[in-house]
Backbone as a ProteinNet text record, in pm:
[ID]
protein_1_A
[PRIMARY]
XXXXXXXXXXXXXXXXXXXXXXXXXXXXXXXXXXXXXXXXXXXXXXXXXXXXXXXXXXXXXXXXXXXXXXXXXXX
[TERTIARY]
9576.4	9477.4	9350.7	9232.6	9111.7	9046.5	9007.4	8942.6	8804.1	8769.8	8638	8538.7	8419.1	8307.1	8317.3	8345.8	8347.9	8461.3	8571.6	8663.6	8617.1	8521.4	8475.7	8338.8	8275.4	8147.3	8169.7	8073	8073.3	8029.4	8075.7	8009.3	7877.7	7782.1	7648.6	7644.8	7551.3	7518.6	7426.6	7461.9	7381.7	7278.9	7151.2	7042.3	7080.1	7144.5	7175	7262.6	7362.7	7452.6	7365.7	7268.4	7177.5	7103.4	7059.8	6981.3	7064.3	7190.9	7277.6	7328.5	7346.1	7401.3	7297.7	7170.2	7056.2	6970	7024.7	6961	6848.9	6823.4	6703.6	6576.2	6600	6486.7	6398.5	6275.5	6178	6064.9	6054.1	5945.8	5990.3	5917.8	5947.1	5934	5831.4	5813.7	5932.6	5990.5	6102	6221.1	6239.7	6342.4	6331.9	6218.5	6196.1	6250	6227.7	6280.7	6439.7	6490.8	6640	6689.8	6629.8	6683.7	6672	6562.9	6550.1	6663.4	6692.8	6811.6	6943	6954.9	7080.4	7102.4	6997.1	6997.7	7045.8	6999	7047.6	7202.5	7261.9	7400.9	7475	7418.2	7488.5	7534.9	7487.6	7526.9	7479.1	7567.2	7523.8	7565.7	7512.2	7531.3	7409.1	7434.8	7314.5	7292.1	7167.9	7127.8	7105.9	7169.6	7144.4	7061	6946.2	6862.7	6886.4	6987.8	7050.7	6969.8	6882	6802.5	6656.6	6564.2	6430.4	6426.3	6372.5	6365.5	6273.4	6311.7	6243	6164.8	6068.6	5981	5839.1	5758.3	5626.1	5537	5566.8	5483.3	5551.8	5644	5697.3	5593.3	5561.1	5461.4	5510.8	5416.2	5454	5535.6	5521.4	5585.8	5697.6	5766.3	5876.8	5983.2	6025.3	6131.1	6097.6	5980.2	5938.2	5950	5897.3	5888.7	6040.3	6118.2	6269.1	6332.5	6319.1	6370.3	6327	6193.7	6143.4	6204.2	6208.7	6270.3	6411.6	6491.4	6632	6650.6	6563.1	6566.1	6535	6432.4	6391.8	6438.6	6486.1	6534.9	6429.3	6469	6374	6307.7	6335.9	6278.9	6129.9
-17155.3	-17056.6	-17084.7	-17093	-17118.1	-16987	-16984.3	-16852.9	-16831.8	-16705	-16682.1	-16661.3	-16668.6	-16653.4	-16524.9	-16424.2	-16284.8	-16284.4	-16362.7	-16351.7	-16395.6	-16485	-16545.5	-16478.2	-16392.2	-16326.6	-16208.1	-16197.7	-16072.4	-15959.8	-15840.6	-15724.6	-15704.8	-15648.1	-15625.5	-15522.7	-15539	-15444.7	-15332	-15201.5	-15093.2	-15056	-15047.9	-14999.3	-14858.6	-14769.3	-14642.1	-14652.7	-14756.1	-14756.4	-14798.4	-14888.5	-14927.6	-14806.3	-14732.8	-14603.7	-14503.4	-14484.3	-14388.7	-14431.8	-14553.3	-14603.1	-14622.7	-14593.1	-14597.1	-14465.7	-14350.3	-14229.5	-14207.8	-14283.6	-14280.6	-14339.9	-14410.9	-14475.2	-14375.4	-14375.7	-14260.5	-14300.1	-14428.3	-14471	-14593.5	-14621.1	-14741.1	-14868	-14876.8	-14994.9	-15023.1	-14913.2	-14920.7	-14967.2	-14917.4	-14959.5	-15112.3	-15164.7	-15302.7	-15380.6	-15339.3	-15423	-15411.9	-15288.7	-15274	-15369.3	-15373.9	-15463.4	-15615.2	-15648.3	-15780.2	-15828.6	-15735	-15769.5	-15760.3	-15669.3	-15669.3	-15794.3	-15844.8	-15964.2	-16088.6	-16089.7	-16203.6	-16202.7	-16080.9	-16076.9	-16073.9	-16061.5	-16041.8	-16177.3	-16280.2	-16408.4	-16421.4	-16457.3	-16483.6	-16363.3	-16244.7	-16119.2	-16083.5	-16010.4	-15956.8	-15812.5	-15775.2	-15637.1	-15561.9	-15448	-15366.3	-15238.9	-15226.5	-15110.4	-14998.3	-14928.2	-14814.9	-14679	-14677.1	-14554.3	-14606.2	-14517.1	-14539.3	-14470.9	-14546.1	-14482.1	-14366.7	-14252.7	-14135.6	-14108.3	-14204.3	-14199.9	-14170.1	-14102.6	-14069.3	-14190.4	-14294.7	-14424.7	-14528.6	-14490.9	-14589.4	-14620.2	-14752.3	-14793.5	-14810.3	-14827.9	-14843.5	-14974.9	-15075.2	-15203.1	-15214	-15105.3	-15102.9	-15196.1	-15212.1	-15305	-15446.7	-15493.2	-15621.1	-15646.3	-15549	-15559.8	-15562.6	-15480.4	-15478.6	-15613.8	-15655.9	-15786.3	-15904.2	-15904.9	-16013.6	-15993.4	-15878.8	-15862.7	-15904.2	-15874.8	-15918.4	-16055	-16120.3	-16255.4	-16345.6	-16305.6	-16383.7	-16347.2	-16226.7	-16174.5	-16184.5	-16215.8	-16220.1	-16363.7	-16456.8	-16592.5	-16598.3
6390.9	6435.3	6361.6	6440.8	6368.5	6325.3	6194	6152.6	6210.3	6235.9	6299.7	6174.9	6220.1	6129.2	6054.3	6115.8	6059.5	5954.9	5965	5854.6	5722.4	5722.4	5590.6	5546.5	5630.7	5595.9	5508.9	5417.4	5330.4	5414.4	5391.5	5457.9	5406.1	5493.6	5451.3	5332	5249.3	5151.8	5207.9	5197.3	5254.6	5148.3	5214.1	5127.5	5069.1	5144.8	5094	4976.6	4973.6	4855.6	4731.3	4747.5	4636.9	4579.7	4667.1	4631.4	4558.1	4616.6	4569.8	4419.2	4404.7	4270.3	4162.8	4203.6	4115.7	4115.3	4081.8	4099.3	4021.6	3905.4	3824.9	3884	3997.2	4058	4120.9	4078.6	4105.7	4209.2	4244.8	4326.9	4411.9	4511.9	4593.7	4513.8	4425.2	4343.1	4247.1	4195.7	4114.4	4192	4319.5	4403.9	4436.4	4456.1	4473.1	4361.6	4246.1	4127.8	4120.4	4154.6	4159.1	4261.3	4377.7	4490.2	4440.2	4367.4	4332.6	4236.3	4145	4052.4	4127.6	4216.5	4300.2	4375.8	4433.4	4514.5	4432	4306.3	4222.3	4195.5	4210.3	4180.6	4311.1	4428	4556.4	4613.5	4574.4	4639.8	4774.1	4865.7	5003.2	5087.8	5049.2	5127.7	5207.2	5310	5396.8	5346.2	5365.3	5341	5464.7	5477.7	5594.7	5561.4	5618.7	5591.7	5680.3	5633	5715.9	5699	5595.2	5579.4	5538.5	5556.5	5501.1	5364.9	5257	5136.7	5135.9	5066.1	5069	4929.3	4909.2	4799.6	4846.1	4775.7	4806.2	4832.9	4764.2	4774	4864.9	4946	5041.1	5152.3	5159.7	5254.6	5387.4	5479.1	5617	5650	5567.4	5578.4	5485.3	5454.4	5368.7	5395.9	5526.7	5563.9	5531.8	5556.6	5515.1	5359.2	5295.1	5142.9	5080.2	5128.3	5091	5121.7	5251.7	5292.5	5201.8	5171.2	5084.7	4946.7	4895.9	4759.5	4750.6	4857	4859.3	4885.4	4964.6	4994.8	4870.8	4794.6	4691.5	4547.1	4538.6	4400.1	4298.3	4180.9	4069.8	4049.3	4148.4	4133.1	4115.8
[MASK]
+++++++++++++++++++++++++++++++++++++++++++++++++++++++++++++++++++++++++++

């Protein structure tokens, strides 16, 4: 039997889980730093943006900024 792609793929990391596990994060900019560090440890995982971050400084282009931070990490 040939394994399917989904059998080898890691489940996506939920943005909501990152936020829940980092309750001291008080701003969108702090969240970006948390995501960068998380990306460095995540390996080849995907990020699913299942919620919009609820910070006063969350910009309109928040999805792009989070995706960029997760893709590049702290490089």
